[in-house]
All heavy atoms as an XYZ file, in Angstrom:
766
protein
N      26.343     -4.336     -1.794
C      26.010     -5.469     -2.639
C      27.257     -6.340     -2.778
O      28.374     -5.834     -2.832
C      25.523     -4.983     -3.994
C      24.245     -4.144     -3.920
S      23.642     -3.621     -5.510
C      22.586     -4.981     -5.876
N      27.053     -7.627     -2.837
C      28.192     -8.523     -2.971
C      28.476     -8.810     -4.444
O      27.894     -8.179     -5.338
C      27.955     -9.809     -2.173
C      26.767    -10.603     -2.686
O      26.154    -10.190     -3.680
O      26.464    -11.649     -2.076
N      29.354     -9.767     -4.696
C      29.747    -10.063     -6.073
C      28.618    -10.641     -6.919
O      28.678    -10.611     -8.142
C      30.950    -11.025     -6.088
C      30.679    -12.387     -5.485
C      30.830    -12.406     -3.964
O      31.292    -11.428     -3.379
O      30.465    -13.426     -3.376
N      27.555    -11.136     -6.274
C      26.403    -11.682     -7.006
C      25.284    -10.660     -7.142
O      24.157    -11.016     -7.457
C      25.870    -12.926     -6.296
C      26.880    -14.043     -6.272
O      27.697    -14.156     -7.171
N      26.850    -14.854     -5.227
N      25.589     -9.389     -6.884
C      24.610     -8.298     -6.932
C      23.445     -8.528     -5.984
O      22.298     -8.253     -6.302
C      24.082     -8.080     -8.358
C      25.158     -7.533     -9.269
O      26.054     -6.821     -8.769
O      25.098     -7.809    -10.475
N      23.726     -9.042     -4.801
C      22.719     -9.247     -3.776
C      23.032     -8.332     -2.603
O      24.190     -8.038     -2.330
C      22.712    -10.699     -3.317
C      22.335    -11.643     -4.459
C      22.472    -13.062     -4.074
N      21.351    -13.444     -3.231
C      21.256    -14.616     -2.637
N      22.188    -15.521     -2.791
N      20.218    -14.896     -1.900
N      21.990     -7.898     -1.926
C      22.187     -7.059     -0.748
C      22.812     -7.879      0.367
O      22.488     -9.042      0.565
C      20.847     -6.492     -0.258
C      20.171     -5.474     -1.158
C      18.801     -5.123     -0.579
C      21.005     -4.231     -1.277
N      23.745     -7.267      1.082
C      24.340     -7.946      2.219
C      24.537     -6.933      3.350
O      24.599     -5.732      3.116
C      25.657     -8.601      1.845
S      26.877     -7.441      1.215
N      24.602     -7.428      4.569
C      24.752     -6.555      5.731
C      26.220     -6.249      5.960
O      27.085     -7.081      5.761
C      24.152     -7.212      6.970
C      22.656     -7.388      6.864
C      22.101     -7.979      8.138
C      20.594     -8.131      8.018
N      19.993     -8.643      9.236
N      26.501     -5.022      6.414
C      27.862     -4.608      6.733
C      27.913     -4.175      8.181
O      26.905     -3.852      8.786
C      28.293     -3.445      5.836
C      28.404     -3.802      4.374
C      28.881     -2.621      3.584
C      28.971     -2.962      2.107
N      29.409     -1.822      1.308
N      29.103     -4.158      8.732
C      29.285     -3.698     10.101
C      29.075     -2.196     10.174
O      29.404     -1.461      9.246
C      30.686     -4.045     10.599
C      30.919     -5.535     10.743
C      30.055     -6.142     11.826
O      29.864     -5.493     12.870
O      29.560     -7.261     11.616
N      28.543     -1.736     11.296
C      28.299     -0.306     11.480
C      29.560      0.361     12.004
O      30.209     -0.139     12.902
C      27.156     -0.100     12.465
C      26.815      1.341     12.672
C      25.603      1.497     13.579
O      25.031      0.515     14.011
N      25.249      2.718     13.856
N      29.909      1.504     11.420
C      31.045      2.278     11.901
C      30.540      3.616     12.386
O      29.870      4.337     11.667
C      32.081      2.501     10.773
O      31.430      3.154      9.692
C      32.660      1.184     10.297
N      30.831      3.946     13.623
C      30.393      5.226     14.181
C      28.972      5.159     14.704
O      28.210      4.256     14.397
N      28.635      6.133     15.525
C      27.301      6.194     16.108
C      26.502      7.281     15.405
O      26.965      8.402     15.256
C      27.393      6.502     17.623
C      26.019      6.641     18.226
C      28.191      5.426     18.324
N      25.317      6.945     14.957
C      24.448      7.921     14.309
C      23.208      8.109     15.160
O      22.714      7.173     15.775
C      24.043      7.459     12.920
C      25.195      7.429     11.952
C      24.673      7.251     10.566
N      25.789      7.165      9.637
C      25.644      7.175      8.350
N      24.453      7.237      7.814
N      26.681      7.099      7.563
N      22.690      9.308     15.142
C      21.461      9.564     15.877
C      20.271      9.122     15.046
O      20.315      9.127     13.820
C      21.319     11.067     16.208
O      21.333     11.809     14.987
C      22.451     11.535     17.091
N      19.220      8.753     15.715
C      18.017      8.310     15.023
C      17.236      9.487     14.460
O      17.368     10.623     14.906
N      16.418      9.215     13.472
C      15.582     10.240     12.848
C      14.136      9.814     13.003
O      13.788      8.667     12.725
C      15.952     10.369     11.370
C      15.155     11.365     10.631
C      15.277     12.720     10.701
C      14.106     11.105      9.698
N      14.365     13.305      9.870
C      13.626     12.345      9.241
C      13.524      9.945      9.218
C      12.601     12.450      8.328
C      12.499     10.054      8.303
C      12.047     11.297      7.864
N      13.286     10.707     13.479
C      11.866     10.407     13.654
C      11.099     10.806     12.410
O      11.113     11.963     11.997
C      11.291     11.139     14.857
C      11.780     10.555     16.151
O      12.053      9.372     16.233
N      11.910     11.372     17.167
N      10.419      9.833     11.831
C       9.633     10.079     10.625
C       8.300     10.707     11.005
O       7.676     10.296     11.971
C       9.391      8.774      9.889
N       7.851     11.722     10.250
C       6.566     12.345     10.565
C       5.358     11.471     10.239
O       4.307     11.626     10.837
C       6.560     13.618      9.717
C       7.548     13.387      8.636
C       8.549     12.401      9.163
N       5.496     10.540      9.292
C       4.389      9.633      8.965
C       4.965      8.359      8.344
O       6.157      8.269      8.087
C       3.367     10.294      8.044
C       3.919     10.711      6.690
O       5.030     10.303      6.338
O       3.214     11.435      5.971
N       4.140      7.330      8.142
C       4.637      6.048      7.636
C       5.316      6.129      6.270
O       6.230      5.373      5.986
C       3.387      5.175      7.554
C       2.427      5.771      8.497
C       2.712      7.234      8.504
N       4.882      7.041      5.432
C       5.486      7.154      4.101
C       6.948      7.585      4.219
O       7.820      7.061      3.517
C       4.671      8.138      3.231
C       5.329      8.337      1.883
C       3.247      7.631      3.059
N       7.234      8.500      5.125
C       8.622      8.927      5.342
C       9.450      7.785      5.933
O      10.632      7.629      5.610
C       8.673     10.141      6.258
C       8.382     11.413      5.544
C       7.181     12.037      5.424
C       9.318     12.215      4.834
N       7.311     13.171      4.680
C       8.615     13.319      4.309
C      10.689     12.117      4.592
C       9.241     14.301      3.560
C      11.295     13.105      3.847
C      10.569     14.184      3.332
N       8.860      6.984      6.803
C       9.582      5.850      7.380
C       9.949      4.846      6.293
O      11.055      4.297      6.286
C       8.735      5.187      8.458
N       9.031      4.615      5.355
C       9.327      3.702      4.256
C      10.421      4.281      3.357
O      11.292      3.552      2.891
C       8.077      3.414      3.436
C       8.301      2.367      2.364
S       6.810      1.937      1.472
C       5.991      0.934      2.681
N      10.404      5.584      3.160
C      11.450      6.224      2.351
C      12.813      6.062      3.019
O      13.815      5.791      2.343
C      11.116      7.698      2.150
N      12.877      6.218      4.338
C      14.152      6.035      5.031
C      14.607      4.581      4.937
O      15.801      4.315      4.776
C      14.044      6.456      6.491
C      15.355      6.303      7.262
C      16.372      7.325      6.775
C      15.144      6.452      8.742
N      13.679      3.648      5.016
C      14.039      2.238      4.893
C      14.630      1.951      3.512
O      15.611      1.218      3.387
C      12.819      1.353      5.147
N      14.047      2.545      2.478
C      14.594      2.357      1.132
C      15.948      3.040      0.981
O      16.844      2.528      0.319
C      13.611      2.891      0.090
C      12.296      2.120     -0.016
C      11.349      2.829     -0.966
C      12.541      0.697     -0.447
N      16.109      4.191      1.623
C      17.400      4.893      1.597
C      18.466      4.064      2.295
O      19.625      4.048      1.874
C      17.266      6.263      2.283
O      16.249      7.004      1.627
C      18.556      7.036      2.238
N      18.089      3.364      3.352
C      19.050      2.544      4.088
C      19.568      1.385      3.239
O      20.630      0.843      3.537
C      18.406      2.017      5.360
N      18.850      1.012      2.192
C      19.364     -0.022      1.289
C      20.586      0.492      0.532
O      21.535     -0.248      0.294
C      18.291     -0.458      0.295
S      16.951     -1.385      1.032
N      20.574      1.757      0.162
C      21.701      2.343     -0.573
C      22.796      2.823      0.368
O      23.978      2.724      0.055
C      21.213      3.507     -1.433
N      22.410      3.356      1.492
C      23.370      3.864      2.470
C      23.045      3.224      3.816
O      22.206      3.733      4.564
C      23.254      5.389      2.554
O      24.075      5.891      3.566
N      23.695      2.107      4.161
C      23.298      1.349      5.341
C      23.503      2.095      6.655
O      24.199      3.094      6.713
C      24.179      0.103      5.290
C      25.118      0.267      4.187
C      24.777      1.489      3.436
N      22.879      1.563      7.675
C      22.991      2.012      9.061
C      22.297      3.338      9.326
O      22.707      4.101     10.186
C      24.449      2.052      9.516
C      25.162      0.767      9.262
N      24.780     -0.415      9.834
C      26.204      0.472      8.447
C      25.567     -1.380      9.402
N      26.434     -0.877      8.555
N      21.233      3.598      8.599
C      20.362      4.721      8.946
C      19.513      4.257     10.116
O      19.114      3.101     10.177
C      19.461      5.093      7.763
C      20.194      5.412      6.489
C      20.959      6.714      6.581
O      20.522      7.630      7.254
N      22.088      6.772      5.931
N      19.207      5.158     11.045
C      18.419      4.761     12.212
C      17.115      5.523     12.252
O      17.095      6.734     12.093
C      19.209      5.022     13.483
C      20.419      4.141     13.585
C      21.081      4.275     14.909
C      22.284      3.362     14.904
N      22.769      3.083     16.210
N      16.043      4.780     12.454
C      14.715      5.361     12.561
C      14.327      5.365     14.030
O      14.330      4.327     14.683
C      13.725      4.541     11.730
C      12.296      5.027     11.676
C      12.232      6.433     11.078
C      11.448      4.080     10.862
N      14.009      6.554     14.551
C      13.686      6.689     15.961
C      12.315      6.156     16.328
O      12.076      5.793     17.476
N      11.394      6.107     15.385
C      10.027      5.631     15.660
C       9.607      4.569     14.646
O       8.733      4.794     13.817
C       9.048      6.805     15.670
C       9.064      7.609     14.394
O       9.982      7.496     13.587
N       8.053      8.418     14.190
N      10.203      3.373     14.704
C       9.878      2.350     13.706
C       8.451      1.829     13.796
O       7.929      1.303     12.828
C      10.883      1.235     13.993
C      11.250      1.418     15.413
C      11.182      2.895     15.665
N       7.791      2.000     14.934
C       6.428      1.512     15.083
C       5.427      2.238     14.213
O       4.303      1.772     14.022
N       5.812      3.376     13.657
C       4.893      4.148     12.810
C       4.555      3.399     11.526
O       3.503      3.603     10.943
C       5.492      5.539     12.520
C       4.428      6.483     12.004
C       6.631      5.448     11.534
C       4.863      7.928     11.954
N       5.433      2.493     11.107
C       5.192      1.747      9.867
C       4.052      0.745     10.000
O       3.429      0.373      9.015
C       6.442      0.984      9.446
C       7.368      1.768      8.563
S       6.596      2.413      7.103
C       6.094      0.946      6.267
N       3.760      0.302     11.213
C       2.711     -0.696     11.363
C       1.333     -0.140     11.013
O       0.428     -0.903     10.703
C       2.680     -1.265     12.794
O       2.492     -0.182     13.698
C       3.969     -1.995     13.105
N       1.181      1.188     11.025
C      -0.087      1.777     10.631
C      -0.339      1.650      9.134
O      -1.475      1.524      8.695
N       0.702      1.686      8.340
C       0.568      1.612      6.887
C       0.621      0.166      6.385
O      -0.177     -0.246      5.564
C       1.666      2.437      6.224
C       1.667      2.492      4.713
C       0.425      3.211      4.212
C       2.909      3.222      4.216
N       1.585     -0.582      6.896
C       1.798     -1.944      6.427
C       2.340     -2.773      7.588
O       3.554     -2.811      7.826
C       2.776     -1.913      5.250
C       3.053     -3.240      4.600
C       2.016     -4.048      4.179
C       4.352     -3.675      4.390
C       2.267     -5.260      3.570
C       4.614     -4.888      3.784
C       3.568     -5.673      3.376
O       3.821     -6.876      2.782
N       1.485     -3.438      8.353
C       1.916     -4.123      9.572
C       3.075     -5.110      9.412
O       3.976     -5.113     10.238
C       0.646     -4.820     10.059
C      -0.454     -3.981      9.518
C       0.030     -3.479      8.187
N       3.138     -5.962      8.379
C       4.265     -6.899      8.316
C       5.524     -6.323      7.658
O       6.430     -7.064      7.302
C       3.714     -8.060      7.500
C       2.688     -7.452      6.623
C       2.091     -6.330      7.417
N       5.603     -5.000      7.508
C       6.730     -4.402      6.788
C       8.071     -4.755      7.409
O       9.001     -5.158      6.713
C       6.591     -2.879      6.716
C       7.761     -2.217      6.051
C       7.885     -2.242      4.684
C       8.744     -1.584      6.789
C       8.958     -1.640      4.058
C       9.818     -0.978      6.179
C       9.932     -1.010      4.810
N       8.221     -4.609      8.728
C       9.531     -4.830      9.351
C       9.921     -6.299      9.323
O      11.108     -6.622      9.196
C       9.566     -4.265     10.767
C       9.501     -2.773     10.750
C       8.529     -2.004     11.284
C      10.428     -1.874     10.125
N       8.786     -0.679     11.037
C       9.946     -0.563     10.338
C      11.603     -2.028      9.410
C      10.605      0.569      9.868
C      12.258     -0.896      8.947
C      11.759      0.368      9.168
N       8.967     -7.191      9.411
C       9.292     -8.618      9.289
C       9.825     -8.910      7.890
O      10.781     -9.662      7.716
C       8.070     -9.464      9.587
N       9.228     -8.292      6.902
C       9.682     -8.445      5.522
C      11.048     -7.781      5.329
O      11.972     -8.373      4.779
C       8.661     -7.825      4.571
C       9.037     -7.761      3.103
C       8.794     -9.124      2.477
C       8.224     -6.720      2.398
N      11.196     -6.562      5.832
C      12.423     -5.780      5.642
C      13.625     -6.429      6.327
O      14.720     -6.450      5.782
C      12.204     -4.369      6.183
C      13.359     -3.436      5.940
C      13.506     -2.810      4.712
C      14.288     -3.173      6.925
C      14.553     -1.950      4.475
C      15.343     -2.317      6.700
C      15.473     -1.706      5.475
O      16.516     -0.858      5.244
N      13.416     -6.956      7.527
C      14.524     -7.533      8.288
C      15.010     -8.852      7.709
O      16.081     -9.322      8.075
C      14.126     -7.710      9.755
C      14.033     -6.378     10.453
O      14.715     -5.427     10.104
N      13.167     -6.302     11.445
N      14.250     -9.473      6.828
C      14.696    -10.725      6.211
C      15.284    -10.508      4.815
O      15.555    -11.481      4.118
C      13.542    -11.733      6.118
O      12.478    -11.154      5.378
C      13.067    -12.141      7.496
N      15.462     -9.242      4.404
C      16.094     -8.981      3.112
C      17.505     -9.513      3.123
O      18.130     -9.553      4.157
C      16.098     -7.472      2.821
C      14.746     -6.866      2.455
C      14.869     -5.364      2.326
C      14.204     -7.458      1.179
N      18.075     -9.970      2.072
C      17.680     -9.895      0.680
C      16.781    -11.036      0.232
O      16.347    -11.064     -0.909
C      18.999     -9.945     -0.070
C      19.873    -10.776      0.783
C      19.456    -10.460      2.193
N      16.488    -11.990      1.089
C      15.603    -13.088      0.708
C      14.410    -13.105      1.657
O      14.363    -13.915      2.583
C      16.352    -14.415      0.759
C      17.472    -14.490     -0.266
C      18.268    -15.768     -0.160
O      17.826    -16.689      0.553
O      19.326    -15.844     -0.788
N      13.453    -12.217      1.425
C      12.319    -12.134      2.349
C      11.439    -13.374      2.282
O      11.307    -14.007      1.241
C      11.553    -10.904      1.874
C      11.931    -10.759      0.449
C      13.329    -11.280      0.321
N      10.886    -13.702      3.419
C       9.950    -14.823      3.471
C       8.662    -14.300      4.078
O       8.550    -14.125      5.277
C      10.515    -15.961      4.313
O      10.753    -15.502      5.622
N       7.721    -14.019      3.220
C       6.435    -13.506      3.671
C       5.474    -14.673      3.759
O       5.256    -15.383      2.794
C       5.900    -12.438      2.692
C       4.537    -11.962      3.138
C       6.861    -11.295      2.590
N       4.922    -14.843      4.937
C       3.945    -15.911      5.127
C       2.604    -15.278      5.368
O       2.477    -14.371      6.166
C       4.334    -16.770      6.322
C       5.608    -17.509      6.112
C       5.883    -18.410      7.309
N       7.299    -18.691      7.340
C       8.100    -18.380      8.330
N       7.636    -17.794      9.393
N       9.373    -18.658      8.265
N       1.615    -15.786      4.711
C       0.264    -15.293      4.915
C      -0.488    -16.262      5.803
O      -0.332    -17.476      5.679
C      -0.480    -15.148      3.594
C       0.044    -14.029      2.765
C      -0.839    -13.828      1.579
N      -0.400    -12.660      0.847
C      -0.882    -12.287     -0.291
N      -1.827    -12.999     -0.864
N      -0.436    -11.211     -0.883
N      -1.309    -15.702      6.644
C      -2.155    -16.545      7.481
C      -3.230    -17.175      6.603
O      -3.663    -16.595      5.608
C      -2.793    -15.714      8.581
N      -3.635    -18.352      6.981
C      -4.676    -19.032      6.210
C      -5.968    -18.235      6.305
O      -6.344    -17.759      7.368
C      -4.884    -20.437      6.741
N      -6.606    -18.073      5.186
C      -7.862    -17.312      5.158
C      -8.955    -18.127      5.835
O      -9.074    -19.333      5.591
C      -8.255    -17.001      3.722
N      -9.735    -17.483      6.689
C     -10.819    -18.230      7.334
C     -11.875    -18.622      6.304
O     -12.137    -17.903      5.347
C     -11.384    -17.237      8.354
C     -10.982    -15.900      7.836
C      -9.696    -16.097      7.093
N     -12.460    -19.784      6.522
C     -13.472    -20.256      5.585
C     -14.733    -19.421      5.730
O     -15.213    -19.196      6.835
C     -13.791    -21.720      5.861
C     -12.631    -22.649      5.551
C     -13.001    -24.086      5.775
O     -14.204    -24.421      5.727
O     -12.092    -24.883      5.985
N     -15.238    -18.956      4.621
C     -16.448    -18.139      4.638
C     -17.665    -19.040      4.814
O     -17.782    -20.084      4.174
C     -16.568    -17.340      3.352
N     -18.538    -18.622      5.698
C     -19.750    -19.395      5.906
C     -20.741    -19.050      4.798
O     -20.880    -17.899      4.418
C     -20.356    -19.069      7.252
C     -19.480    -19.473      8.406
C     -20.120    -19.095      9.731
O     -21.153    -18.450      9.773
N     -19.492    -19.502     10.814
N     -21.415    -20.064      4.306
C     -22.404    -19.814      3.255
C     -23.661    -19.236      3.906
O     -24.151    -19.772      4.905
C     -22.756    -21.102      2.491
O     -23.202    -22.078      3.429
C     -21.547    -21.630      1.736
N     -24.158    -18.145      3.373
C     -25.357    -17.551      3.971
C     -26.578    -18.436      3.717
O     -26.637    -19.171      2.732
C     -25.492    -16.207      3.254
C     -24.770    -16.390      1.972
C     -23.667    -17.381      2.246
N     -27.522    -18.342      4.622
C     -28.759    -19.125      4.469
C     -29.512    -18.607      3.247
O     -29.483    -17.411      2.946
C     -29.625    -18.969      5.719
N     -30.166    -19.497      2.518
C     -30.896    -19.035      1.332
C     -32.044    -18.108      1.747
O     -32.665    -18.295      2.789
C     -31.420    -20.322      0.703
C     -31.363    -21.340      1.780
C     -30.277    -20.931      2.720
N     -32.281    -17.106      0.947
C     -33.349    -16.151      1.242
C     -34.695    -16.790      0.968
O     -34.850    -17.546      0.021
C     -33.162    -14.894      0.394
C     -31.884    -14.164      0.775
C     -31.721    -12.944     -0.047
N     -32.858    -12.047      0.193
C     -32.843    -10.769     -0.071
N     -31.783    -10.231     -0.583
N     -33.897    -10.030      0.155
N     -35.645    -16.454      1.821
C     -36.997    -16.995      1.646
C     -37.885    -15.933      1.039
O     -37.795    -14.760      1.363
C     -37.557    -17.423      2.995
C     -36.814    -18.593      3.553
C     -37.371    -19.072      4.853
N     -38.649    -18.524      5.231
C     -39.371    -18.911      6.240
N     -38.933    -19.876      6.981
N     -40.516    -18.354      6.538
N     -38.753    -16.366      0.171
C     -39.703    -15.460     -0.462
C     -41.101    -16.005     -0.203
O     -41.388    -17.165     -0.527
C     -39.415    -15.388     -1.954
C     -40.216    -14.388     -2.661
C     -39.688    -14.243     -4.059
N     -40.654    -13.519     -4.840
C     -40.547    -13.286     -6.108
N     -39.505    -13.734     -6.767
N     -41.462    -12.611     -6.751
N     -41.941    -15.173      0.404
C     -43.294    -15.601      0.748
C     -44.264    -14.914     -0.197
O     -44.282    -13.691     -0.302
C     -43.618    -15.251      2.209
C     -42.620    -15.970      3.121
C     -45.049    -15.627      2.549
C     -42.715    -15.567      4.557
N     -45.073    -15.714     -0.884
C     -46.057    -15.190     -1.831
C     -47.451    -15.403     -1.227
O     -47.798    -16.517     -0.837
C     -45.949    -15.893     -3.194
C     -44.543    -15.674     -3.761
C     -47.016    -15.390     -4.141
C     -44.265    -16.440     -5.023
N     -48.224    -14.323     -1.143
C     -49.590    -14.433     -0.604
C     -50.578    -13.895     -1.620
O     -50.223    -13.215     -2.579
C     -49.735    -13.630      0.708
O     -49.584    -12.257      0.407
C     -48.704    -14.049      1.727
N     -51.838    -14.152     -1.373
C     -52.886    -13.660     -2.255
C     -53.532    -12.396     -1.698
O     -54.469    -11.866     -2.281
N     -53.058    -11.881     -0.566
C     -53.662    -10.696      0.051
C     -53.280     -9.451     -0.729
O     -52.164     -9.324     -1.233
C     -53.197    -10.569      1.495
N     -54.230     -8.524     -0.813
C     -53.991     -7.265     -1.508
C     -54.314     -6.131     -0.545
O     -55.370     -6.128      0.089
C     -54.870     -7.148     -2.771
C     -54.683     -5.806     -3.441
C     -54.564     -8.275     -3.735
N     -53.449     -5.174     -0.428
C     -53.692     -4.028      0.451
C     -54.421     -2.948     -0.335
O     -54.014     -2.569     -1.425
C     -52.378     -3.487      0.988
N     -55.516     -2.439      0.229
C     -56.273     -1.376     -0.407
C     -56.220     -0.161      0.517
O     -56.737     -0.215      1.642
C     -57.742     -1.797     -0.652
C     -58.529     -0.662     -1.289
C     -57.797     -3.048     -1.491
N     -55.611      0.930      0.085
C     -55.523      2.105      0.956
C     -56.890      2.786      1.067
O     -57.701      2.745      0.142
C     -54.516      3.000      0.244
C     -54.526      2.577     -1.168
C     -54.899      1.123     -1.167
N     -57.167      3.432      2.203
C     -58.446      4.126      2.354
C     -58.492      5.350      1.455
O     -57.458      5.914      1.081
C     -58.464      4.506      3.828
C     -57.031      4.550      4.223
C     -56.329      3.538      3.371
N     -59.711      5.774      1.139
C     -59.853      6.966      0.304
C     -59.506      8.206      1.117
O     -59.818      8.278      2.327
C     -61.298      7.080     -0.205
C     -61.649      5.977     -1.196
C     -63.036      6.193     -1.770
O     -63.476      7.354     -1.863
O     -63.662      5.189     -2.109
N     -58.892      9.181      0.480
C     -58.520     10.416      1.163
C     -59.655     11.403      1.098
O     -60.338     11.559      0.075
C     -57.269     11.020      0.512
C     -56.011     10.159      0.564
C     -54.894     10.814     -0.229
C     -55.574      9.943      1.991
N     -59.883     12.098      2.202
C     -60.938     13.103      2.233
C     -60.367     14.434      1.743
O     -59.213     14.730      1.974
C     -61.442     13.295      3.654
C     -62.147     12.072      4.207
C     -62.645     12.381      5.581
C     -63.319     11.166      6.190
N     -63.796     11.468      7.548
N     -61.224     15.210      1.108
C     -60.798     16.547      0.709
C     -60.741     17.418      1.962
O     -61.578     17.313      2.854
C     -61.797     17.160     -0.289
C     -61.696     16.451     -1.647
O     -60.624     15.857     -1.906
O     -62.662     16.503     -2.416
N     -59.819     18.326      1.996
C     -59.688     19.191      3.165
C     -60.764     20.292      3.176
O     -61.008     20.903      4.187
C     -58.301     19.824      3.192
C     -57.223     18.806      3.484
C     -55.862     19.464      3.619
O     -55.795     20.675      3.844
O     -54.875     18.735      3.478
N     -61.385     20.544      2.073
C     -62.426     21.560      1.998
C     -63.723     21.088      2.645
O     -64.556     21.895      3.029
C     -62.698     21.946      0.552
C     -61.502     22.624     -0.091
O     -60.687     23.169      0.682
O     -61.383     22.595     -1.323
N     -63.960     19.797      2.746
C     -65.222     19.268      3.290
C     -65.263     19.366      4.784
O     -64.584     19.212      5.618
C     -65.449     17.840      2.865
C     -65.730     17.765      1.374
O     -66.135     18.774      0.797
O     -65.513     16.665      0.813
């Protein structure tokens, strides 16, 4: 963090091996850990797209993320339902007794 209490990037010292997250929740936990201890490496960053697809675009623009949403498509209005009223009446046939 700099003097204004904002996150800032630092140069990497030394080579670290990557860590493969077993699921997206662990990948997000490592990303949050990297905020406190920079230069953590995730071996399978694509796993996050299953949980939250724009996560890396948001994360890589920290400390001032710019999230843009796509314009929502206009919903088509459904056709009005039709109701047909008739004067016909259905009369079921009489049932025969099985004993006859």
